[in-house]
Chimera marker file (.cmm) of the C-alpha trace (Angstrom):
<marker_set name="trace">
<marker id="1" x="-141.340" y="50.265" z="64.854" r="1" g="1" b="0" radius="0.5"/>
<marker id="2" x="-142.008" y="52.341" z="67.183" r="1" g="1" b="0" radius="0.5"/>
<marker id="3" x="-142.897" y="55.214" z="65.787" r="1" g="1" b="0" radius="0.5"/>
<marker id="4" x="-145.338" y="52.791" z="63.237" r="1" g="1" b="0" radius="0.5"/>
<marker id="5" x="-147.405" y="51.875" z="66.124" r="1" g="1" b="0" radius="0.5"/>
<marker id="6" x="-147.728" y="55.660" z="67.376" r="1" g="1" b="0" radius="0.5"/>
<marker id="7" x="-148.958" y="56.521" z="63.992" r="1" g="1" b="0" radius="0.5"/>
<marker id="8" x="-150.982" y="53.252" z="63.718" r="1" g="1" b="0" radius="0.5"/>
<marker id="9" x="-152.703" y="54.415" z="67.271" r="1" g="1" b="0" radius="0.5"/>
<marker id="10" x="-153.362" y="57.663" z="66.191" r="1" g="1" b="0" radius="0.5"/>
<marker id="11" x="-154.980" y="56.887" z="63.068" r="1" g="1" b="0" radius="0.5"/>
<marker id="12" x="-157.523" y="54.350" z="64.874" r="1" g="1" b="0" radius="0.5"/>
<marker id="13" x="-158.154" y="56.695" z="67.587" r="1" g="1" b="0" radius="0.5"/>
<marker id="14" x="-158.818" y="59.873" z="65.035" r="1" g="1" b="0" radius="0.5"/>
<marker id="15" x="-160.917" y="57.006" z="62.855" r="1" g="1" b="0" radius="0.5"/>
<marker id="16" x="-162.717" y="56.220" z="66.048" r="1" g="1" b="0" radius="0.5"/>
<marker id="17" x="-163.452" y="59.980" z="67.014" r="1" g="1" b="0" radius="0.5"/>
<marker id="18" x="-164.936" y="60.298" z="63.663" r="1" g="1" b="0" radius="0.5"/>
<marker id="19" x="-167.048" y="57.325" z="63.590" r="1" g="1" b="0" radius="0.5"/>
<marker id="20" x="-168.304" y="58.420" z="67.529" r="1" g="1" b="0" radius="0.5"/>
<marker id="21" x="-168.962" y="62.187" z="66.002" r="1" g="1" b="0" radius="0.5"/>
<marker id="22" x="-170.907" y="61.158" z="63.131" r="1" g="1" b="0" radius="0.5"/>
<marker id="23" x="-172.849" y="57.795" z="64.630" r="1" g="1" b="0" radius="0.5"/>
<marker id="24" x="-176.127" y="59.809" z="64.619" r="1" g="1" b="0" radius="0.5"/>
<marker id="25" x="-175.939" y="60.750" z="61.134" r="1" g="1" b="0" radius="0.5"/>
<marker id="26" x="-176.690" y="58.376" z="57.607" r="1" g="1" b="0" radius="0.5"/>
<marker id="27" x="-173.564" y="57.716" z="56.019" r="1" g="1" b="0" radius="0.5"/>
<marker id="28" x="-174.369" y="57.432" z="52.192" r="1" g="1" b="0" radius="0.5"/>
<marker id="29" x="-170.737" y="55.913" z="50.380" r="1" g="1" b="0" radius="0.5"/>
<marker id="30" x="-167.490" y="55.214" z="51.533" r="1" g="1" b="0" radius="0.5"/>
<marker id="31" x="-164.609" y="53.096" z="50.395" r="1" g="1" b="0" radius="0.5"/>
<marker id="32" x="-161.691" y="52.142" z="51.987" r="1" g="1" b="0" radius="0.5"/>
<marker id="33" x="-158.480" y="50.672" z="51.374" r="1" g="1" b="0" radius="0.5"/>
<marker id="34" x="-155.653" y="48.495" z="53.024" r="1" g="1" b="0" radius="0.5"/>
<marker id="35" x="-152.558" y="49.829" z="54.139" r="1" g="1" b="0" radius="0.5"/>
<marker id="36" x="-150.487" y="46.908" z="54.683" r="1" g="1" b="0" radius="0.5"/>
<marker id="37" x="-151.024" y="43.405" z="53.541" r="1" g="1" b="0" radius="0.5"/>
<marker id="38" x="-152.160" y="42.233" z="56.718" r="1" g="1" b="0" radius="0.5"/>
<marker id="39" x="-155.581" y="44.014" z="55.696" r="1" g="1" b="0" radius="0.5"/>
<marker id="40" x="-156.260" y="45.034" z="59.512" r="1" g="1" b="0" radius="0.5"/>
<marker id="41" x="-155.571" y="49.155" z="59.111" r="1" g="1" b="0" radius="0.5"/>
<marker id="42" x="-157.856" y="50.697" z="56.890" r="1" g="1" b="0" radius="0.5"/>
<marker id="43" x="-157.997" y="54.176" z="55.773" r="1" g="1" b="0" radius="0.5"/>
<marker id="44" x="-161.116" y="56.011" z="54.047" r="1" g="1" b="0" radius="0.5"/>
<marker id="45" x="-160.252" y="56.561" z="50.816" r="1" g="1" b="0" radius="0.5"/>
<marker id="46" x="-163.668" y="58.749" z="49.475" r="1" g="1" b="0" radius="0.5"/>
<marker id="47" x="-166.343" y="59.787" z="51.401" r="1" g="1" b="0" radius="0.5"/>
<marker id="48" x="-169.493" y="60.636" z="49.104" r="1" g="1" b="0" radius="0.5"/>
<marker id="49" x="-171.066" y="62.475" z="51.758" r="1" g="1" b="0" radius="0.5"/>
<marker id="50" x="-173.104" y="62.024" z="54.751" r="1" g="1" b="0" radius="0.5"/>
<marker id="51" x="-176.841" y="63.164" z="54.949" r="1" g="1" b="0" radius="0.5"/>
<marker id="52" x="-179.524" y="63.381" z="57.464" r="1" g="1" b="0" radius="0.5"/>
<marker id="53" x="-182.835" y="64.554" z="57.607" r="1" g="1" b="0" radius="0.5"/>
<marker id="54" x="-183.594" y="67.113" z="60.343" r="1" g="1" b="0" radius="0.5"/>
<marker id="55" x="-186.553" y="68.970" z="61.550" r="1" g="1" b="0" radius="0.5"/>
<marker id="56" x="-187.563" y="72.630" z="60.479" r="1" g="1" b="0" radius="0.5"/>
<marker id="57" x="-187.008" y="73.933" z="63.953" r="1" g="1" b="0" radius="0.5"/>
<marker id="58" x="-183.042" y="72.874" z="63.476" r="1" g="1" b="0" radius="0.5"/>
<marker id="59" x="-182.563" y="74.987" z="60.560" r="1" g="1" b="0" radius="0.5"/>
<marker id="60" x="-180.607" y="78.202" z="61.357" r="1" g="1" b="0" radius="0.5"/>
<marker id="61" x="-182.217" y="81.542" z="60.723" r="1" g="1" b="0" radius="0.5"/>
<marker id="62" x="-179.907" y="82.678" z="57.993" r="1" g="1" b="0" radius="0.5"/>
<marker id="63" x="-180.402" y="79.265" z="56.089" r="1" g="1" b="0" radius="0.5"/>
<marker id="64" x="-184.703" y="79.519" z="56.513" r="1" g="1" b="0" radius="0.5"/>
<marker id="65" x="-184.397" y="83.123" z="55.546" r="1" g="1" b="0" radius="0.5"/>
<marker id="66" x="-183.091" y="82.705" z="52.393" r="1" g="1" b="0" radius="0.5"/>
<marker id="67" x="-184.825" y="79.769" z="51.663" r="1" g="1" b="0" radius="0.5"/>
<marker id="68" x="-187.857" y="81.615" z="52.151" r="1" g="1" b="0" radius="0.5"/>
<marker id="69" x="-186.863" y="84.534" z="50.030" r="1" g="1" b="0" radius="0.5"/>
<marker id="70" x="-185.975" y="82.380" z="46.986" r="1" g="1" b="0" radius="0.5"/>
<marker id="71" x="-188.619" y="80.016" z="47.026" r="1" g="1" b="0" radius="0.5"/>
<marker id="72" x="-191.283" y="82.372" z="47.768" r="1" g="1" b="0" radius="0.5"/>
<marker id="73" x="-192.860" y="79.701" z="50.144" r="1" g="1" b="0" radius="0.5"/>
<marker id="74" x="-192.572" y="77.815" z="53.206" r="1" g="1" b="0" radius="0.5"/>
<marker id="75" x="-190.928" y="74.538" z="53.098" r="1" g="1" b="0" radius="0.5"/>
<marker id="76" x="-192.173" y="71.215" z="54.414" r="1" g="1" b="0" radius="0.5"/>
<marker id="77" x="-188.457" y="69.533" z="54.846" r="1" g="1" b="0" radius="0.5"/>
<marker id="78" x="-185.114" y="69.748" z="55.784" r="1" g="1" b="0" radius="0.5"/>
<marker id="79" x="-182.053" y="67.677" z="55.246" r="1" g="1" b="0" radius="0.5"/>
<marker id="80" x="-178.161" y="68.814" z="56.599" r="1" g="1" b="0" radius="0.5"/>
<marker id="81" x="-175.099" y="67.311" z="54.745" r="1" g="1" b="0" radius="0.5"/>
<marker id="82" x="-171.628" y="66.899" z="55.608" r="1" g="1" b="0" radius="0.5"/>
<marker id="83" x="-169.627" y="67.043" z="52.389" r="1" g="1" b="0" radius="0.5"/>
<marker id="84" x="-166.728" y="65.031" z="51.310" r="1" g="1" b="0" radius="0.5"/>
<marker id="85" x="-165.095" y="68.310" z="51.500" r="1" g="1" b="0" radius="0.5"/>
<marker id="86" x="-165.821" y="68.860" z="55.197" r="1" g="1" b="0" radius="0.5"/>
<marker id="87" x="-168.356" y="71.718" z="54.501" r="1" g="1" b="0" radius="0.5"/>
<marker id="88" x="-171.979" y="71.417" z="55.611" r="1" g="1" b="0" radius="0.5"/>
<marker id="89" x="-175.010" y="72.590" z="53.683" r="1" g="1" b="0" radius="0.5"/>
<marker id="90" x="-178.750" y="72.474" z="54.291" r="1" g="1" b="0" radius="0.5"/>
<marker id="91" x="-181.425" y="71.052" z="51.742" r="1" g="1" b="0" radius="0.5"/>
<marker id="92" x="-184.956" y="72.606" z="52.129" r="1" g="1" b="0" radius="0.5"/>
<marker id="93" x="-187.965" y="71.620" z="49.822" r="1" g="1" b="0" radius="0.5"/>
<marker id="94" x="-191.616" y="71.632" z="49.222" r="1" g="1" b="0" radius="0.5"/>
<marker id="95" x="-194.137" y="73.049" z="47.059" r="1" g="1" b="0" radius="0.5"/>
<marker id="96" x="-194.511" y="76.817" z="45.931" r="1" g="1" b="0" radius="0.5"/>
<marker id="97" x="-198.080" y="78.705" z="45.342" r="1" g="1" b="0" radius="0.5"/>
<marker id="98" x="-198.455" y="77.257" z="41.830" r="1" g="1" b="0" radius="0.5"/>
<marker id="99" x="-198.094" y="73.736" z="43.209" r="1" g="1" b="0" radius="0.5"/>
<marker id="100" x="-194.734" y="73.143" z="41.941" r="1" g="1" b="0" radius="0.5"/>
<marker id="101" x="-191.764" y="71.367" z="44.217" r="1" g="1" b="0" radius="0.5"/>
<marker id="102" x="-188.664" y="72.861" z="44.672" r="1" g="1" b="0" radius="0.5"/>
<marker id="103" x="-185.539" y="72.180" z="46.663" r="1" g="1" b="0" radius="0.5"/>
<marker id="104" x="-182.636" y="74.711" z="47.856" r="1" g="1" b="0" radius="0.5"/>
<marker id="105" x="-179.345" y="73.956" z="49.074" r="1" g="1" b="0" radius="0.5"/>
<marker id="106" x="-177.811" y="76.928" z="51.056" r="1" g="1" b="0" radius="0.5"/>
<marker id="107" x="-174.653" y="77.216" z="53.186" r="1" g="1" b="0" radius="0.5"/>
<marker id="108" x="-174.740" y="77.374" z="56.696" r="1" g="1" b="0" radius="0.5"/>
<marker id="109" x="-174.429" y="81.489" z="56.425" r="1" g="1" b="0" radius="0.5"/>
<marker id="110" x="-177.290" y="81.474" z="54.336" r="1" g="1" b="0" radius="0.5"/>
<marker id="111" x="-176.193" y="81.432" z="50.809" r="1" g="1" b="0" radius="0.5"/>
<marker id="112" x="-177.832" y="79.869" z="48.127" r="1" g="1" b="0" radius="0.5"/>
<marker id="113" x="-175.690" y="76.999" z="46.347" r="1" g="1" b="0" radius="0.5"/>
<marker id="114" x="-178.496" y="75.600" z="44.277" r="1" g="1" b="0" radius="0.5"/>
<marker id="115" x="-182.050" y="76.118" z="43.648" r="1" g="1" b="0" radius="0.5"/>
<marker id="116" x="-184.192" y="73.338" z="41.952" r="1" g="1" b="0" radius="0.5"/>
<marker id="117" x="-187.874" y="74.091" z="40.368" r="1" g="1" b="0" radius="0.5"/>
<marker id="118" x="-189.991" y="71.750" z="38.843" r="1" g="1" b="0" radius="0.5"/>
<marker id="119" x="-191.181" y="73.306" z="35.630" r="1" g="1" b="0" radius="0.5"/>
<marker id="120" x="-194.101" y="72.683" z="33.355" r="1" g="1" b="0" radius="0.5"/>
<marker id="121" x="-192.700" y="71.052" z="29.771" r="1" g="1" b="0" radius="0.5"/>
<marker id="122" x="-193.828" y="74.431" z="28.241" r="1" g="1" b="0" radius="0.5"/>
<marker id="123" x="-190.993" y="76.354" z="30.178" r="1" g="1" b="0" radius="0.5"/>
<marker id="124" x="-188.241" y="74.156" z="28.553" r="1" g="1" b="0" radius="0.5"/>
<marker id="125" x="-186.281" y="75.864" z="25.712" r="1" g="1" b="0" radius="0.5"/>
<marker id="126" x="-186.594" y="74.338" z="22.343" r="1" g="1" b="0" radius="0.5"/>
<marker id="127" x="-182.754" y="73.784" z="22.208" r="1" g="1" b="0" radius="0.5"/>
<marker id="128" x="-182.879" y="71.730" z="25.535" r="1" g="1" b="0" radius="0.5"/>
<marker id="129" x="-185.840" y="69.831" z="23.660" r="1" g="1" b="0" radius="0.5"/>
<marker id="130" x="-183.610" y="69.140" z="20.710" r="1" g="1" b="0" radius="0.5"/>
<marker id="131" x="-180.642" y="67.857" z="22.726" r="1" g="1" b="0" radius="0.5"/>
<marker id="132" x="-182.500" y="65.701" z="24.893" r="1" g="1" b="0" radius="0.5"/>
<marker id="133" x="-184.928" y="63.786" z="22.057" r="1" g="1" b="0" radius="0.5"/>
<marker id="134" x="-181.337" y="63.319" z="19.862" r="1" g="1" b="0" radius="0.5"/>
<marker id="135" x="-179.890" y="61.599" z="22.356" r="1" g="1" b="0" radius="0.5"/>
<marker id="136" x="-183.209" y="60.101" z="24.370" r="1" g="1" b="0" radius="0.5"/>
<marker id="137" x="-185.813" y="59.993" z="22.147" r="1" g="1" b="0" radius="0.5"/>
<marker id="138" x="-187.405" y="57.069" z="24.152" r="1" g="1" b="0" radius="0.5"/>
<marker id="139" x="-186.920" y="58.442" z="27.383" r="1" g="1" b="0" radius="0.5"/>
<marker id="140" x="-190.452" y="58.875" z="29.648" r="1" g="1" b="0" radius="0.5"/>
<marker id="141" x="-189.989" y="61.451" z="31.495" r="1" g="1" b="0" radius="0.5"/>
<marker id="142" x="-191.920" y="61.902" z="35.081" r="1" g="1" b="0" radius="0.5"/>
<marker id="143" x="-190.666" y="65.485" z="36.255" r="1" g="1" b="0" radius="0.5"/>
<marker id="144" x="-188.675" y="68.011" z="34.382" r="1" g="1" b="0" radius="0.5"/>
<marker id="145" x="-186.731" y="70.488" z="37.346" r="1" g="1" b="0" radius="0.5"/>
<marker id="146" x="-185.308" y="73.841" z="36.154" r="1" g="1" b="0" radius="0.5"/>
<marker id="147" x="-181.786" y="73.945" z="38.426" r="1" g="1" b="0" radius="0.5"/>
<marker id="148" x="-179.781" y="77.191" z="38.972" r="1" g="1" b="0" radius="0.5"/>
<marker id="149" x="-176.307" y="76.925" z="40.323" r="1" g="1" b="0" radius="0.5"/>
<marker id="150" x="-174.326" y="79.962" z="40.805" r="1" g="1" b="0" radius="0.5"/>
<marker id="151" x="-175.599" y="81.167" z="37.822" r="1" g="1" b="0" radius="0.5"/>
<marker id="152" x="-175.939" y="78.018" z="35.435" r="1" g="1" b="0" radius="0.5"/>
<marker id="153" x="-179.229" y="77.191" z="34.441" r="1" g="1" b="0" radius="0.5"/>
<marker id="154" x="-179.445" y="73.130" z="33.709" r="1" g="1" b="0" radius="0.5"/>
<marker id="155" x="-183.054" y="71.233" z="33.063" r="1" g="1" b="0" radius="0.5"/>
<marker id="156" x="-183.086" y="68.007" z="34.623" r="1" g="1" b="0" radius="0.5"/>
<marker id="157" x="-185.542" y="65.206" z="33.040" r="1" g="1" b="0" radius="0.5"/>
<marker id="158" x="-186.345" y="62.388" z="35.991" r="1" g="1" b="0" radius="0.5"/>
<marker id="159" x="-186.812" y="58.899" z="34.902" r="1" g="1" b="0" radius="0.5"/>
<marker id="160" x="-187.585" y="55.758" z="36.562" r="1" g="1" b="0" radius="0.5"/>
<marker id="161" x="-184.237" y="54.526" z="36.520" r="1" g="1" b="0" radius="0.5"/>
<marker id="162" x="-181.943" y="57.575" z="35.928" r="1" g="1" b="0" radius="0.5"/>
<marker id="163" x="-182.299" y="61.431" z="35.379" r="1" g="1" b="0" radius="0.5"/>
<marker id="164" x="-180.987" y="63.419" z="32.582" r="1" g="1" b="0" radius="0.5"/>
<marker id="165" x="-179.335" y="67.084" z="32.669" r="1" g="1" b="0" radius="0.5"/>
<marker id="166" x="-179.168" y="69.282" z="30.240" r="1" g="1" b="0" radius="0.5"/>
<marker id="167" x="-177.574" y="72.634" z="29.504" r="1" g="1" b="0" radius="0.5"/>
<marker id="168" x="-179.955" y="75.532" z="28.233" r="1" g="1" b="0" radius="0.5"/>
<marker id="169" x="-177.950" y="75.885" z="25.286" r="1" g="1" b="0" radius="0.5"/>
<marker id="170" x="-178.079" y="71.967" z="24.291" r="1" g="1" b="0" radius="0.5"/>
<marker id="171" x="-174.368" y="72.037" z="24.206" r="1" g="1" b="0" radius="0.5"/>
<marker id="172" x="-174.166" y="69.229" z="27.265" r="1" g="1" b="0" radius="0.5"/>
<marker id="173" x="-176.210" y="66.247" z="28.484" r="1" g="1" b="0" radius="0.5"/>
<marker id="174" x="-175.422" y="64.403" z="31.668" r="1" g="1" b="0" radius="0.5"/>
<marker id="175" x="-176.863" y="61.112" z="32.669" r="1" g="1" b="0" radius="0.5"/>
<marker id="176" x="-177.142" y="60.325" z="36.111" r="1" g="1" b="0" radius="0.5"/>
<marker id="177" x="-177.817" y="57.077" z="37.651" r="1" g="1" b="0" radius="0.5"/>
<marker id="178" x="-180.268" y="56.835" z="40.885" r="1" g="1" b="0" radius="0.5"/>
<marker id="179" x="-179.153" y="55.286" z="43.748" r="1" g="1" b="0" radius="0.5"/>
<link id1="1" id2="2" r="1" g="1" b="0" radius="0.2"/>
<link id1="2" id2="3" r="1" g="1" b="0" radius="0.2"/>
<link id1="3" id2="4" r="1" g="1" b="0" radius="0.2"/>
<link id1="4" id2="5" r="1" g="1" b="0" radius="0.2"/>
<link id1="5" id2="6" r="1" g="1" b="0" radius="0.2"/>
<link id1="6" id2="7" r="1" g="1" b="0" radius="0.2"/>
<link id1="7" id2="8" r="1" g="1" b="0" radius="0.2"/>
<link id1="8" id2="9" r="1" g="1" b="0" radius="0.2"/>
<link id1="9" id2="10" r="1" g="1" b="0" radius="0.2"/>
<link id1="10" id2="11" r="1" g="1" b="0" radius="0.2"/>
<link id1="11" id2="12" r="1" g="1" b="0" radius="0.2"/>
<link id1="12" id2="13" r="1" g="1" b="0" radius="0.2"/>
<link id1="13" id2="14" r="1" g="1" b="0" radius="0.2"/>
<link id1="14" id2="15" r="1" g="1" b="0" radius="0.2"/>
<link id1="15" id2="16" r="1" g="1" b="0" radius="0.2"/>
<link id1="16" id2="17" r="1" g="1" b="0" radius="0.2"/>
<link id1="17" id2="18" r="1" g="1" b="0" radius="0.2"/>
<link id1="18" id2="19" r="1" g="1" b="0" radius="0.2"/>
<link id1="19" id2="20" r="1" g="1" b="0" radius="0.2"/>
<link id1="20" id2="21" r="1" g="1" b="0" radius="0.2"/>
<link id1="21" id2="22" r="1" g="1" b="0" radius="0.2"/>
<link id1="22" id2="23" r="1" g="1" b="0" radius="0.2"/>
<link id1="23" id2="24" r="1" g="1" b="0" radius="0.2"/>
<link id1="24" id2="25" r="1" g="1" b="0" radius="0.2"/>
<link id1="25" id2="26" r="1" g="1" b="0" radius="0.2"/>
<link id1="26" id2="27" r="1" g="1" b="0" radius="0.2"/>
<link id1="27" id2="28" r="1" g="1" b="0" radius="0.2"/>
<link id1="28" id2="29" r="1" g="1" b="0" radius="0.2"/>
<link id1="29" id2="30" r="1" g="1" b="0" radius="0.2"/>
<link id1="30" id2="31" r="1" g="1" b="0" radius="0.2"/>
<link id1="31" id2="32" r="1" g="1" b="0" radius="0.2"/>
<link id1="32" id2="33" r="1" g="1" b="0" radius="0.2"/>
<link id1="33" id2="34" r="1" g="1" b="0" radius="0.2"/>
<link id1="34" id2="35" r="1" g="1" b="0" radius="0.2"/>
<link id1="35" id2="36" r="1" g="1" b="0" radius="0.2"/>
<link id1="36" id2="37" r="1" g="1" b="0" radius="0.2"/>
<link id1="37" id2="38" r="1" g="1" b="0" radius="0.2"/>
<link id1="38" id2="39" r="1" g="1" b="0" radius="0.2"/>
<link id1="39" id2="40" r="1" g="1" b="0" radius="0.2"/>
<link id1="40" id2="41" r="1" g="1" b="0" radius="0.2"/>
<link id1="41" id2="42" r="1" g="1" b="0" radius="0.2"/>
<link id1="42" id2="43" r="1" g="1" b="0" radius="0.2"/>
<link id1="43" id2="44" r="1" g="1" b="0" radius="0.2"/>
<link id1="44" id2="45" r="1" g="1" b="0" radius="0.2"/>
<link id1="45" id2="46" r="1" g="1" b="0" radius="0.2"/>
<link id1="46" id2="47" r="1" g="1" b="0" radius="0.2"/>
<link id1="47" id2="48" r="1" g="1" b="0" radius="0.2"/>
<link id1="48" id2="49" r="1" g="1" b="0" radius="0.2"/>
<link id1="49" id2="50" r="1" g="1" b="0" radius="0.2"/>
<link id1="50" id2="51" r="1" g="1" b="0" radius="0.2"/>
<link id1="51" id2="52" r="1" g="1" b="0" radius="0.2"/>
<link id1="52" id2="53" r="1" g="1" b="0" radius="0.2"/>
<link id1="53" id2="54" r="1" g="1" b="0" radius="0.2"/>
<link id1="54" id2="55" r="1" g="1" b="0" radius="0.2"/>
<link id1="55" id2="56" r="1" g="1" b="0" radius="0.2"/>
<link id1="56" id2="57" r="1" g="1" b="0" radius="0.2"/>
<link id1="57" id2="58" r="1" g="1" b="0" radius="0.2"/>
<link id1="58" id2="59" r="1" g="1" b="0" radius="0.2"/>
<link id1="59" id2="60" r="1" g="1" b="0" radius="0.2"/>
<link id1="60" id2="61" r="1" g="1" b="0" radius="0.2"/>
<link id1="61" id2="62" r="1" g="1" b="0" radius="0.2"/>
<link id1="62" id2="63" r="1" g="1" b="0" radius="0.2"/>
<link id1="63" id2="64" r="1" g="1" b="0" radius="0.2"/>
<link id1="64" id2="65" r="1" g="1" b="0" radius="0.2"/>
<link id1="65" id2="66" r="1" g="1" b="0" radius="0.2"/>
<link id1="66" id2="67" r="1" g="1" b="0" radius="0.2"/>
<link id1="67" id2="68" r="1" g="1" b="0" radius="0.2"/>
<link id1="68" id2="69" r="1" g="1" b="0" radius="0.2"/>
<link id1="69" id2="70" r="1" g="1" b="0" radius="0.2"/>
<link id1="70" id2="71" r="1" g="1" b="0" radius="0.2"/>
<link id1="71" id2="72" r="1" g="1" b="0" radius="0.2"/>
<link id1="72" id2="73" r="1" g="1" b="0" radius="0.2"/>
<link id1="73" id2="74" r="1" g="1" b="0" radius="0.2"/>
<link id1="74" id2="75" r="1" g="1" b="0" radius="0.2"/>
<link id1="75" id2="76" r="1" g="1" b="0" radius="0.2"/>
<link id1="76" id2="77" r="1" g="1" b="0" radius="0.2"/>
<link id1="77" id2="78" r="1" g="1" b="0" radius="0.2"/>
<link id1="78" id2="79" r="1" g="1" b="0" radius="0.2"/>
<link id1="79" id2="80" r="1" g="1" b="0" radius="0.2"/>
<link id1="80" id2="81" r="1" g="1" b="0" radius="0.2"/>
<link id1="81" id2="82" r="1" g="1" b="0" radius="0.2"/>
<link id1="82" id2="83" r="1" g="1" b="0" radius="0.2"/>
<link id1="83" id2="84" r="1" g="1" b="0" radius="0.2"/>
<link id1="84" id2="85" r="1" g="1" b="0" radius="0.2"/>
<link id1="85" id2="86" r="1" g="1" b="0" radius="0.2"/>
<link id1="86" id2="87" r="1" g="1" b="0" radius="0.2"/>
<link id1="87" id2="88" r="1" g="1" b="0" radius="0.2"/>
<link id1="88" id2="89" r="1" g="1" b="0" radius="0.2"/>
<link id1="89" id2="90" r="1" g="1" b="0" radius="0.2"/>
<link id1="90" id2="91" r="1" g="1" b="0" radius="0.2"/>
<link id1="91" id2="92" r="1" g="1" b="0" radius="0.2"/>
<link id1="92" id2="93" r="1" g="1" b="0" radius="0.2"/>
<link id1="93" id2="94" r="1" g="1" b="0" radius="0.2"/>
<link id1="94" id2="95" r="1" g="1" b="0" radius="0.2"/>
<link id1="95" id2="96" r="1" g="1" b="0" radius="0.2"/>
<link id1="96" id2="97" r="1" g="1" b="0" radius="0.2"/>
<link id1="97" id2="98" r="1" g="1" b="0" radius="0.2"/>
<link id1="98" id2="99" r="1" g="1" b="0" radius="0.2"/>
<link id1="99" id2="100" r="1" g="1" b="0" radius="0.2"/>
<link id1="100" id2="101" r="1" g="1" b="0" radius="0.2"/>
<link id1="101" id2="102" r="1" g="1" b="0" radius="0.2"/>
<link id1="102" id2="103" r="1" g="1" b="0" radius="0.2"/>
<link id1="103" id2="104" r="1" g="1" b="0" radius="0.2"/>
<link id1="104" id2="105" r="1" g="1" b="0" radius="0.2"/>
<link id1="105" id2="106" r="1" g="1" b="0" radius="0.2"/>
<link id1="106" id2="107" r="1" g="1" b="0" radius="0.2"/>
<link id1="107" id2="108" r="1" g="1" b="0" radius="0.2"/>
<link id1="108" id2="109" r="1" g="1" b="0" radius="0.2"/>
<link id1="109" id2="110" r="1" g="1" b="0" radius="0.2"/>
<link id1="110" id2="111" r="1" g="1" b="0" radius="0.2"/>
<link id1="111" id2="112" r="1" g="1" b="0" radius="0.2"/>
<link id1="112" id2="113" r="1" g="1" b="0" radius="0.2"/>
<link id1="113" id2="114" r="1" g="1" b="0" radius="0.2"/>
<link id1="114" id2="115" r="1" g="1" b="0" radius="0.2"/>
<link id1="115" id2="116" r="1" g="1" b="0" radius="0.2"/>
<link id1="116" id2="117" r="1" g="1" b="0" radius="0.2"/>
<link id1="117" id2="118" r="1" g="1" b="0" radius="0.2"/>
<link id1="118" id2="119" r="1" g="1" b="0" radius="0.2"/>
<link id1="119" id2="120" r="1" g="1" b="0" radius="0.2"/>
<link id1="120" id2="121" r="1" g="1" b="0" radius="0.2"/>
<link id1="121" id2="122" r="1" g="1" b="0" radius="0.2"/>
<link id1="122" id2="123" r="1" g="1" b="0" radius="0.2"/>
<link id1="123" id2="124" r="1" g="1" b="0" radius="0.2"/>
<link id1="124" id2="125" r="1" g="1" b="0" radius="0.2"/>
<link id1="125" id2="126" r="1" g="1" b="0" radius="0.2"/>
<link id1="126" id2="127" r="1" g="1" b="0" radius="0.2"/>
<link id1="127" id2="128" r="1" g="1" b="0" radius="0.2"/>
<link id1="128" id2="129" r="1" g="1" b="0" radius="0.2"/>
<link id1="129" id2="130" r="1" g="1" b="0" radius="0.2"/>
<link id1="130" id2="131" r="1" g="1" b="0" radius="0.2"/>
<link id1="131" id2="132" r="1" g="1" b="0" radius="0.2"/>
<link id1="132" id2="133" r="1" g="1" b="0" radius="0.2"/>
<link id1="133" id2="134" r="1" g="1" b="0" radius="0.2"/>
<link id1="134" id2="135" r="1" g="1" b="0" radius="0.2"/>
<link id1="135" id2="136" r="1" g="1" b="0" radius="0.2"/>
<link id1="136" id2="137" r="1" g="1" b="0" radius="0.2"/>
<link id1="137" id2="138" r="1" g="1" b="0" radius="0.2"/>
<link id1="138" id2="139" r="1" g="1" b="0" radius="0.2"/>
<link id1="139" id2="140" r="1" g="1" b="0" radius="0.2"/>
<link id1="140" id2="141" r="1" g="1" b="0" radius="0.2"/>
<link id1="141" id2="142" r="1" g="1" b="0" radius="0.2"/>
<link id1="142" id2="143" r="1" g="1" b="0" radius="0.2"/>
<link id1="143" id2="144" r="1" g="1" b="0" radius="0.2"/>
<link id1="144" id2="145" r="1" g="1" b="0" radius="0.2"/>
<link id1="145" id2="146" r="1" g="1" b="0" radius="0.2"/>
<link id1="146" id2="147" r="1" g="1" b="0" radius="0.2"/>
<link id1="147" id2="148" r="1" g="1" b="0" radius="0.2"/>
<link id1="148" id2="149" r="1" g="1" b="0" radius="0.2"/>
<link id1="149" id2="150" r="1" g="1" b="0" radius="0.2"/>
<link id1="150" id2="151" r="1" g="1" b="0" radius="0.2"/>
<link id1="151" id2="152" r="1" g="1" b="0" radius="0.2"/>
<link id1="152" id2="153" r="1" g="1" b="0" radius="0.2"/>
<link id1="153" id2="154" r="1" g="1" b="0" radius="0.2"/>
<link id1="154" id2="155" r="1" g="1" b="0" radius="0.2"/>
<link id1="155" id2="156" r="1" g="1" b="0" radius="0.2"/>
<link id1="156" id2="157" r="1" g="1" b="0" radius="0.2"/>
<link id1="157" id2="158" r="1" g="1" b="0" radius="0.2"/>
<link id1="158" id2="159" r="1" g="1" b="0" radius="0.2"/>
<link id1="159" id2="160" r="1" g="1" b="0" radius="0.2"/>
<link id1="160" id2="161" r="1" g="1" b="0" radius="0.2"/>
<link id1="161" id2="162" r="1" g="1" b="0" radius="0.2"/>
<link id1="162" id2="163" r="1" g="1" b="0" radius="0.2"/>
<link id1="163" id2="164" r="1" g="1" b="0" radius="0.2"/>
<link id1="164" id2="165" r="1" g="1" b="0" radius="0.2"/>
<link id1="165" id2="166" r="1" g="1" b="0" radius="0.2"/>
<link id1="166" id2="167" r="1" g="1" b="0" radius="0.2"/>
<link id1="167" id2="168" r="1" g="1" b="0" radius="0.2"/>
<link id1="168" id2="169" r="1" g="1" b="0" radius="0.2"/>
<link id1="169" id2="170" r="1" g="1" b="0" radius="0.2"/>
<link id1="170" id2="171" r="1" g="1" b="0" radius="0.2"/>
<link id1="171" id2="172" r="1" g="1" b="0" radius="0.2"/>
<link id1="172" id2="173" r="1" g="1" b="0" radius="0.2"/>
<link id1="173" id2="174" r="1" g="1" b="0" radius="0.2"/>
<link id1="174" id2="175" r="1" g="1" b="0" radius="0.2"/>
<link id1="175" id2="176" r="1" g="1" b="0" radius="0.2"/>
<link id1="176" id2="177" r="1" g="1" b="0" radius="0.2"/>
<link id1="177" id2="178" r="1" g="1" b="0" radius="0.2"/>
<link id1="178" id2="179" r="1" g="1" b="0" radius="0.2"/>
</marker_set>
């Protein structure tokens, strides 16, 4: 029984430390589950990520350099996210010289993870539009983005309540709810 209380204290201290450490960061989503019938001890089951906005002056040099190189423009806002796996990523965005919005997700060492660029309808391949219109013919599109993720291109159609990802060959369509 002593071992149970020692482990319980260790879990409580660890959890308290995590809460104190992340108190200045916005908690996106977390679910908890009771370990005992008394429901007095909870453990985090899933963590959707911890995000917060930061000033551009807080962005590390390798991150800023990579974003400027890939976007060809100065970002106007920045954020940082602690992912569920413990990794840290930066997201910077703004407008390019053509007036289109961009967002770039970057690791702390400057490695580009994802580049999202707003595009005109004329820049979307016909196969993408065919797949999109087949499944969502009456969807009102507010913005179209091209997303590059480790060599994969996806087009994103934004609407009021959700956004839709379509693979460049039209083989996959994913509907995502806005949070």
